[in-house]
N, C-alpha and C positions, 0 to 999 in steps of 0.2 A: 394402600400403594398401587391398588389397581384402578382408585378414581382418577390418581396423579397420570398414570401410563397410559389408561384409557383414553382421558382426556386429553393427556397430549398428543397422541393419535388423531384424536377425532377433529383437536384446532388444526392440526397439519393437514388432514384434507379441506376440511369446512371452510379455511380462510381461502386458498385459492377457491373452491370450488363456489365461493360466495363471489368472488370478483367475476370468476367467469359468467356466471349466471346472471351478473348487471351488464358482463360487455355483452350476453348472449342479447337481453331485451334491447341494448340499444342499439345495437346492429337491426335486429329486427322492424324496429319503429324507423331506422333510415332508410332501411332494403325497403320497405312498404312506401313511404314518402317517394323515393325514388322511382321505383316501378308505379307509382301513382303520377308523377311526373311526368315521367316519361312515356306513360300511356296519353294520358293529355297532349303532349309536345306532338306526338304522332299523328294524335286525331288533326290539331291546329296546323299541319304541315300542310294538307289539302285545301285549309279553308284561307279564303282572301278575302271574304265581306268580315265587319265588325257585329253585325247581329250574330249570325254562325257561332262565330267565337265568344260573344257575353254568356249563349246560350250555354254551350259547352261547357263555359265555367260555370257557370249557376249548376249545370246539373254536380258538374265536380264537386262541389261545394255540399249540395245536397248529400250525396250517396258518400261523403268519404267522412271519418273524423278530423281531419287534417284539413285546416283551409287550404284553399290555392289561388294564388294570388297570379294573374296571365299583364303581363308589359306590354305595350304596343309600340311599334314603332314610331308614331308620333307623341309617344309619350302619355299615352292613356294608360291606368291602371285597373284593372277589371276583377272582382273579387276582393279587394282591398281591406284588408282588416285593419283592426289597431295593431302598431307597432309594424306593417310591413315597410319595409324601406321604400324610399322613392323613388331610387334609383336603382338601375343595374348595374352592379358589379361589373369591374372591366375584366375580369376572368371569363365571366361569365358572356359576354359579350364577344370576346376572342372566341366564342364558338365549347366552353368547355363547360362540364358539370360539375360542379362543386357544391359541398355543403360548408356553410357558416355558420358561426355562432349568431343567435338572434339577438336584438337589444331587449326583447322581453322576456328573456329564459328558452331555455330549449336550441334547436339547431333550425335552418334554412335550408332547402334542400334546393336548387337552382339547375334546370335543365335547360339547355338552350333551344329555339326552333331554327334548326338549320336551313331553312329556305325565305327567300328572300319573299318575306309576306309579312302582312300587317301585325303579324306579332315578332316579339322578339327573343321572349324569356317564360318560363313557367316557374314559379317559386311555391313549392309546397311549407309550411311552416309546422314542425313537429313541437308540440309543446314538451317541458321536463317531464309534464305527470305522463308522458305515452313513452318516452327516454325510459323511465321506470317502471314499467307499468310490470304487475306480477311479479318484481323484485322481492318488495316486501313479505310477499307470500312464500315463495319460494326460500327466502332466507329464513323464514319461522319454519320450515318443513324441514329444511338442510339442518339449524340447529336444534330442532326440538328430535330430529331423528339422532342427532349425534348424543344429546342428552339423556335420549334410550336409554343409547349403545352403553353410555356408562353406567347407568344406573344397573340395566342386567348385569355390568360386568362386576359393579359391585355386590350385586345380589350372591351372582356367582362365587365372586371369591369369597364372600361371607358363608357362604354354605360349603365350601371347599374349606375354608378357616376352620369351621367351628369342625368337619368330622376328623382333625386333627387335633387341633387344641380340646375338643370335649374330652377325650381318652385322657389326654396325658393330664387335664384337671383333674378327671376322677383317679388318676393314678396317684396324683401327687397327693389329694385326699386321702387316699387308702393308706399310703408309705405315713402319712400324718398320723395318722389313728393306729397305725401298726405300732410306731415308734412310741405311741403315750399308754400301750399296753392293750390295746384291742385286736386282740388276735385272731380273734374270729371273721375279721373284715376281710375280702376280698374282692379281686380287681374284675370285673367282666371286660375280658379283651374284646379290643374294639378299634377302629380305625385303620392307619396304614400298616403292614404287615411289622414293620419295624417297631411301632408303637405297641400293635398288638403282642409280639413277642415278648417286650419289657415287662409287659402286665401277665404273660403267661411266667414269666421267671419269675417275678413280685409274688405271685400266688404259690408257686412250689417254696421260694424261701419262705413265707409265714409257714405253710406246710413244714419244714423242716426244722422251723424253730417250734410248732406246737409238739412235736416229735419229741424233740430233744428236752422240754423242758417236761412232758408228762415224764419221761423214761430220768431226768430229774427228780420229779414228785416220786414217783415209786421208789427211787433208790434209798432218797431221805423217808422215806414212809415205812422202806425195808429197815431200813439201818433203827430209825425209831421204834419198831418189834423187836427187834433184836436186843436193844437194851431193856426192853421188860424182862427178858429171863432173867438177869444178874438181880435187878428190882426185885423181881418175885424171889429169889435166895436168899436176899439180902430182909426182906421182910420177913422169911421164914426166920433166920437166925437174930432176925430182930424180937420175932415173939420168945423163944427162949430167954432170954434178958431175965433176970431177976431184982433188978435194981429197978423201981418203978420211975424215978425223977428221970432217969437215962433212958428209960424207954420211951416216956411220954417226950423227951425232947427230941430223938433219934425218928421215932413215930412222926413228928411234924416236920420233922425234915426230910424223911423220907416222903412223906404225903406232896410236900414242894417241888423235890424232885419228879412225882408220877406227874403231878400234873406240866411241869416242865415237857416232860418226855410228849404226854396226851397232844400239847400244844403244839409240838414240833410235829407229830405226825398229822394232825387238820392242818397245820401251815403248808406240809409240803405236798400233801392231796391235795388242798383248794388251789384253786388259779390267785393268782394275786387280787387282793382287796384295796380297793382306793383307801390311801389313808385318811385316819378322821383324826380331832384335835383331843388333844390333852394339855392338863396343867403341867409345867415343865417346873416351876416353884414347889408345886404340893410332893412331886413323883421326885425333887430333891430332896424334899424333907422326909420324906416316907423311908428313901432306898438310905441314906445319911442316917436314920433311927438304926436300920438293921447293920450297917458298917461300924456301928458307935461302938459294938459288944466287943468287934473283935479288936477296933483301934485299943480300947481300953486295957484288953489283954494285951496285947505288948506296947503298951506304956506310951501311945502315939500322942501329941498331942495335936487338936485338929482344929479347923476354926470354918464355921458356913455362915456364909451369908447370904439369903435370900430374902429378897423382898416380901410384905408381907399380901399383897396384892397376885393376882391368879398372872399367867401370866400362859394364854393358847400358843398352841405350836401344832404344826399342820402333823400331828404322830400320834401314833396310838399311844398308850398307857405302856403296853409291853415293849414298844421298841424303844422309849424313853426309858425305861428300866434297865433292860438291856444296853443303852449305850452307859447309863451313870456306872452301871456295876461293874462295863470294860475300863472305863475309866481309871473308877476306884482300886480295881482289884491290882492293876499297873501298878498304882503306886505301893499296896501289899507286897508285889510279888519281884518288883526290882530294888527296893529299899531296904534297908538294915529294921529292926525291930527301935523302938523308942522315935524316929525320924516323924518329924511333922508334917501334915501338909495341910492346905487350904481347899475348901470348895466354895466357890460365888459366882452368884449368878447377877447379870449387871448389863444394863443398855449404855453401850457406847455407840456413837455419841448418844447423849440422850434424846428420845421423840423421834430416833431411826425409823421407830417400827420393827427393831430387831434385836433378839438379846443373846450374849456371850454367856456361856457356862464355861467358867475357869477352873481347871485342877492341876494345881501346884505342888508339888513337894520341895523339901529344902536338903535331899541328900544331896550327896556328894555328885558333880558332876559324871554323868553317865558314860561308860566304858563304851567300845564299839562294840564287843562280846553281849553286854546285857541289857544296853538301854534302845528300849523298843525305836526304831526307824519313824519318819515321817509317812505318812502314809502316801504309795504311788500305786498307779493304775496297774501296774507289775504285780502287786502283792503287798504285804508288810503278814505284822503278826496278827493272830486272829482278833484280840482285842480289838486294836487299832484301825483293822479293816472291817469289822462289825459297825465302829464309830463311824467310819470314814459314808462306808453305802446307808447307811442310815441318814445321817444328816445331808449326803447329796440327795436322797429321795426325798425329804421335805424343802430342797431346795437353797442348803445352807453350805458352812464352808468351814473346813477343819485346819487349823494351822498347830505346828508344832513348834518346841523352842524349850529354853531353857529361863527357870527360875532367877531371881535375884541371887539365891545362895548356889547356883550353878546347877541347880535339880530338873526334875523333869516338869515343863510345864506344857497343856494344852490347851486350846481356847477352839471351840466348838459352837458357832454363831448359826442361830435357828431365827427364821422371817416370825415373827407372829402371827398367827390367824386371826387373834382377838385381842387387843391392847385393853380389857376392860378392867379399869381402877377401880378394882371394890376388895373389901380387905375380908379376908381370913379369919 
């Protein structure tokens, strides 16, 4: 933009100036020739003999760069050069000064000798090269100066633009990093006042987010510590049991619960970690082995369809287990005993690079009071909310609907981190 605007202004001034320079050069050459012819005509005004006229003509030709021709009354031409007219033009014979085009290019300046003497007129030939002498150099300096001004304007515009664009680019980079979880990133306020103020506001917002997350982590960790008190009491009650089999079974369950509480405390105190990779197919098989015990005790028929290959998804094993447990627990929580269900992992369409976990039951159509609703941003049941947040963190999607029998059906699609076709 600076180049276009400055270039336009420079051309508006340079083009008329170029014509003016050429006009000045032309007038300077013509005025010089006119002065030379008038001076010689004044000298010839007082001369009546031809030898003196010849000598003056020769001297004029030796001193000037423009050839001089003198026309005598007897028709003789002194100092004639190639291309000089043979006769004096009628306008000059009438006693008028004239500048006429030359037959060989350039101009001929005529000055009459207004005295009844041997001389009639003096003609000075101005060549074309003299009419444009110095014009090319002046044009070069003129347009070179204009080009220099354009370059200076571009450099200044670039410098001014960088003082605005660079802080905005840095601000954009920091905001993207903050949105990606790099909460330690901050902006160095720079640039114009408005841009610097936006940078400071972004830093204040990041500090506020840090404080909120720190408070949330402390609250979660405090909740975890509070859970340890009833767990300790439960372990004391467990130690009082006399049935060895029951005591062993409950001890294992209590250890798992304590491990979950410890993991909750650790996760809430530490900043979010980047997700790892885990085998979705293997995790489904392991968790369904756990839930199969409860399903058999409730006389539930179930079907698990999982491919034998590894299905790597961008989530940790703990997150996958929490997702699967939330989906299967919904089946047990919202359907009666003896209600069958199905868990399947499939790639739809084949080769799409994503796998879909389907959990559906054959229960009656869910009622508005008991059926979990599709997850929304405004919040849902805790189980489906865990599924939604975990899936979105991996870049997947969740769809809730009904099975063929009218029961509950959830489809969770995960992008595959690595589709390794190896058997387990």
